[in-house]
N, C-alpha and C positions, 0 to 999 in steps of 0.2 A: 707206801701202803701195803698191807698184807694181801697175799694171794686170794684170801677169801672174799675181799671186796670186789674182785673181778670174776667170781665164780659164775654169776648169771650169764656173763658173756660166753664162758666155756659151755654152759648148759645150752645156750641158744645154738651154738655151733654143733653140739652133740645131737640135738633134735634134727638139725638139717641133715646130718650124716645118716640118720636112720631112714630118711626119705630118699636117699640117693643109693642106688644099687650099682656099685662100680663095675660089677661083672658084665653088665650090658651096655657099658659106656665106652666110647672110643677115647683115645688119648686127647683128641681135640676137645671133646666134651668135658673131660676132667680138667683140662687146662683152663677152659672158660669158667667153670664153676669155682675153681680154686682162686682165680684172679678176681672174679666179679663178686663172689660171695664170701668164701672162707677167709681170704686175706683182707677183705673190705670191712668185715664185721668189727674188728677192733680199732679201725682207723681213727674214729672220733675220740675214743678213750685215750689212745696213744698220743693224740694231739695235745692232751692236757696233762696226763700223768705219766710218771715213770713206772713201767711195769717191771717186776723182778725178772731176772734172768731165768729163774726156774719156771715161772709162768709162761714166758715166751717159748722156752724149750718144750714145755708140755703141749702148748697150743700148736707149735710147729710139728710135733710128733703126730698129732691127729691129722694134719695136712699130709704129712709124708705117708702115713698108713693108708689114707684114701688114695693117694697117687699110685702107690705100689700094689694096693689091694690086700694089705695085711688085715688079719682078724685077730681076735684074742687067741684063737686056737691054732692058727696057721700063719706062717710068715713066708711071703714070696721073695724071690730073688730081687735085690736092689742092684740094678745093672750099673749104676754109677753113684758117686757120692752126691749127697744133697747139695753140697756147696757148689758143685758144677751146674746144677739145675737153677741155682739162684743167680747165675751170671746172666747178663743181657744176651739176647739172641744173636747179636752181632759178634759176641765172643764165644759162641758155641753153647750157651745155656738156653733155658726156657723163659727166663725173666721172672721167676718166682721171687718173692721177697724173703730176705733174711729178716726175721721178725725182730731180732735184737737191734739190728742196724736201723730198721724202719722205725722202731720205738724211739730211737735217738733222733732220727731225722725230723719226725713230726713235732716234738717240742722245740727243736732248733728253729723250726719255722715260726713258732710263737715268739721265741727269743729274738728272731730277726725282725719281727714286727715291732718289738720294743725299741730296736735300734732305728728302724725306719720312721716310726711315729712317736718320738719321745714326748710330745705334748698331748697325746691322747689321754683320756681319763684313766684308762687301764694302766698305762705306763707311769703316769704321775702317782697313782696310788701305790704301785709296787716300789717305785723309787723312794717314796716317803717312808716306806716301812723297812726296806732291805738295804738300800744304799743312798741315804739322803745326802751324803757329802762326797760321793764318789762317782765313778763311771761303771756302767754295768759290766764292762769287759775286764776291768782290773781291780775289782773290789773283792775282799774276803767277806763272805756272807755268814750269817748266823748259823749255828749248829742245830737249831731246832726250827726249821722253816715249815710252812704249810706244804701239803702234798702238791699243790699247783706250782709253788715256787721250786720244789725239788725237780719237777719236770723241766722248768725253765733252766735250772742249773745244769741238768743233764744235757739239754740241747746246747747250752753255751759251750760245753766241753768240745762239741763238734765244731761250732762256729769259730772258736778261737783258732782252730787249725787252718781255716781257709779264708780268714778275713784279711784284707789288705787295705791300707790307708791310701786314698788318692790325695795327693798333695795339693792344697790350696795355698793358705798362708803359712802352713807348716807349724802352727802354734800348738796343735793338739797331737802331734806325732813325735814319739821319742826316737832318737837316732838309732840306738842299739836295741831297744826292746821290741819295737813294733815292726811288722812286715809292711814295707812301703816301696821296695824296689820292683819295677815292672819287668820281670824276666821269667823264663820258663820254670826255674826252680831256684831255691835259696833266696827268698824275698827279704831277708834281713841282711844288714851289713855283716860281712864276713868277719872282719876284724879291723882295728884301727892301728895305724902305724905307730902312734904314740898316745899317751894319755891326754885327755882333754876334759875340761869342765863343761864343755858344751853338751847340752842334753836334748834340745829340741831342734827339729829340722829347720825352723824359721831362722835359726842362728847361722845357717849355711846359705841363706838367701839375701841378696841385696834388695832391700825393701824399696829403694828408689827406682832402680831400673827393672825390677822384677826378673832378675837373672840369678843364676848360681854364682857363688864366689869361687871362681875357678882355682885361684891360688890356694885357698883354704881346703878345697876338696882334694887337691893333689897332695897337700901337706898331711891331711888326716887319713885318707883312705887309699887302698890299693887300686891299681888301674882298672881291674874288672868291675869293681864297685863304682868307680867314678863314671865309667861308660854307661852303667845302668842308671845312675842318677841323672846324667845329662839327657837321657831319653824322656825325662819327665818335663813337660811343658808347664811352666808356672803361669797361672791365670793373670791376665793383665788388669783384671778388676778384682777387688777384694772378695775372696771366697774362703770359707772355712774348709778344713780338711774333711774328706768324705769317705766313709767306710764302704767297702764293696766286697762281694764274694768272688774269690779268685777263680772258681771253676765254672763260672757262667760268663759268657761274652758281654752280656748286658750288666753284669755286676750285681744282680739280684739273686739272693738265695732262693732255691725252689726245690720242691720234692717232685720227682719225675713220676707223675701219675696220669694215666689216660682218663680224661674226664668223660662223663656221659655225653656232654655236649659234642665233643669231638666224634664219638661213636655215632651219634644221631646224624651228624653231618655226612659221615661216610655212608651210612645206610640210605640217607636221602639221595645222595649222588648215585649210589648203586641202583636205586629204584628208577631214577631218571635214565640211566644207561639201559636198564631192562626195557623201559618203555620205548626208548629210541630203537632198540633192536627189533621189538615186536611190531611197533606201529609206524616206524619211520625208516630211514635208510640204513641205520646201524653203523654209521661211519664216525661216531664220536671217538676222539683220540684220548690217550692217557694224558698227553700234554694239556689238552683243553680241560680235562677234569681237574688236574693240578692247578691250573690257572683259575678255575672257578672257585676252588676251595680257598686258595690264597686270597682272592679278591673278596670272598665272603667274610673271611677273618678280618680283613682290613676295613670293612664298612661299619666298624663300630660295634660289632656284636660282642666283643670281649672288652667291654668298657665298664667303668664304674664312675660315679659322679666325682667331681673334684672335692665336694664336701666329704664324701665317704673316704676318699683317699687321704684327705688331710687329717681326719680323725682316726684313721687306722681301722675303720670299720668296713662293712660291705663284704661281698663275696671274695673268698680267697682264690687266687689264680695260681695254677701250678707252673705256668709258663708265662712270663711277663709279655704282654702284647700291648704296645704303646697306644695311647689314646689320641684320637683326632681332636684338636682343640677348637678350631674355628671352622672346620669343614669336614665333609666326608672324605674318606680315602678314595682316591681315584688313580687309575693307571692309564696314562696316555700312550697310544701306539704311534701316532703321527703328530708332528708339530702343528699347533693351531694358534691363531692370533688370540690375544686376551680380549675380554669384553671391553666395551667402550668405557673409558675412564680408568682403565687398569694398564699396568705395564707388566711384562713377563721377564723374569730373570732366570736364564738357564745356566746351570753350572755343571762342570764335569772335571774329572781328574785323570791323569795318566800315571799308572802305577806299574813298575816293572819288577819290583822285588823288595823284600823287607830290608829296611835300613839303607835303601838306595835312593838317589834323587828321583823326583817326580815332577809333574807339572799340573797347574790348575788353570782353567779357563772359565770365562763368564761373558755372557752376552745379554744385553737388555734391549727388548723390542716393545714398541708401542702397539696400540690396538689396530693400527693400519698396516702393521708388519714392518715398519721402518726400524732400523737399528739406531738406538739411542746411544749405546755405549758398548764397547767390546774390550776385553782385556785378557791377558794371560800373565802368569807369574810362575817361576820355578819354585819347587818345594825342595829345600835342602835335603831333608831326610824323611822318607815315608816309612812308617812302621808297618802299615798294612793298607789294604785297599780302602777300608772304612776311614782310616785316618786321613788319607789323601782326599777322599770325597768330602769329608767334613771340612777340611781346610779350604777346598774349592768353594763350598757354600758360604763359609765365613768371608772369603775374599770378595765374592760377589755382593754380599750384604753390606760389607764395608764401603765398597765403591758406590753403592746406591745412596749412602747417607748424604744429605744436603742437596739432593737433586730436585726436591720439591714435589715428589709424588706421594699421594695418600694411600693408593691401593696397589698392592704388589702381589704377584704370584711367583713363588720360588719353585722352580722345576728341576729335579735331579733324577738321574737314572739309578741311584742307589737306594733301594727300599729301606735299608736300615737307617740311613741318614734321614730319609723322609719321615719315617716313624718317630725317630728321636726328636726331630724338630717340632713335630705335632704334639708330642706327649706332654701332659701336665705333670707327670711323675718326676721325681728327682732322678737325674741321670747318674749312673754309677759306673759307666763304662770307662775305658781308658781315655776316650775322647770327651769326657764330661765337660771340661773347661771350654773346649771349642763349641760344643752344643750350647752351653749356657750363654756364652758371649753372643752367638748368633741369634738366639731367641731374645736376648735382651735388646739387640739392634732391631729385630723384627717388630718388637712391641712399640717402637717409635712411630709405626705407621698406623693410620686409622683402621685399615683392614689389610689382612695378609692371608695368603693361602700357601700351603706347602703341598706340592703334587709330585707323585712318583711317575716318571715317564720312562718308556722303554728306550733302549739305546738308539733305535732307529729315528726317534724324534729329537735326539740330542747330538746330531752329527756335527753341527757347527762348533759347539764348545768342545766336542771330542777332538776335532782337528786343532783347535787352539791349545788344548791341554797337551797334546803330543808335541806341538811345536815349542811349548814352554820349557820342555826338559833341557833343551840345548840353546836357550836364549835368555836374555835379560827380561825383566818385567816391562810390560808395554801396555799402554792404554790408547784406544782409538776413539775419536769423536767424529771425525769427518771423512775418514777413508779406511777401508779394511784391506787386508791382504787379498790378492786376486783369488787364491784357492778358497778362501773363506767366503768371499763375495759370491762365488759360484754356488756354494752350498746354501747360503742364505736365499739366493734366488730360487733354487730348487725346492726349498722348504715351502714357500708360499707362492711361487710362480710369478713373482714381480721383481722389479729391479730393487737393489739395495739402496734406499734413499736415506741419507743421514738427516738429522734435524737441521 
């Protein structure tokens, strides 16, 4: 689209500037106005259309002039390059937006939603018109598209640089063309030792045992690529390959923007602290404020309905916050017995370093505090702490199968694992297959809850997980190790009585 189409936006910003007298403003005031008004005005338009480089540069020049205090007749000293000011504060900048980059990131978010929700009406209409027989990531599009589709194409250029394929059945991931190796850099296969007609990743997988064909891997690839491939855990149940964003831990593409809701929460907490100082003892701590804000987030305030999520509609979230599925998010500080008719499964993992052995522990207790089952198992290789904790949750859930219980509470001290198991959204993290299998097992129960607990309430399984690092897998039904029995007794102040 031509620059004239966006001239009203430039005029709106110009009117705002005439009402701002930068001579009487501090740098903090300018910083606030630039971020909350000047750079927010074009955000909606940038989320749909591709603006020209010339328009972005012209708009950014108005912002620069306001910051430095330039007028038509005079130019003040620019003490540093504008590129330095667009860096994040943690890197020595002020966090101002590079308008060209922001203009590409916003349509990329729309393109990401087409990947996330391919069955939505919007996605199906665009597919029917622009790529009816292909995939959005590897299709050559028409040379005369609509302005909206030009924006999608512009965003796709960015997405293609950071998308990785999480391997499920391997049928939709090409061996040489796609990024699919889970490592810090170089996510494609470096090279092949010899020519091969194999094209798809599923040709490297033994479909019967759900394991990699070791002889074939060493025959085709160099050792550093083989090591990266072996870090990928193949799902034990049929799952299609899943696209994820490399640069976010949860695998979802996001535009890092501070939302008004977050600002309001901070102001609300600041007002509470002010009242505490004036009217009470004034002893509120920073740690308590952080805990309050975290718990406030976790109580379902950043949610959208499952229907909206399925259709790809509803409010856009700039930072994915998982959704509680069958319960509110709670954080437990001390161990407590489950309600009558329920059993509680506590899980924990011991992690000592990346790609090193770890351990997983699980304990099941009834509503009267009795130990029903306890187990631990070594983990051959832990990629990170989340991987180990997810493995522990899966271990405990598997052990519970066939025990005849209808109501179960799963309690873990890893908040990321708890959120992932409660979420209705498609998981795109490195541990996606573990989470999917655990949730599939939990759905076999009539009722289930997933609770985040503090480490202090998880001491029993913590001891089991540490012991598992140097032992074989073991399950107890009638007698626990002495040191574990002592911890169980301390938890609820009764003797450990097996069923």
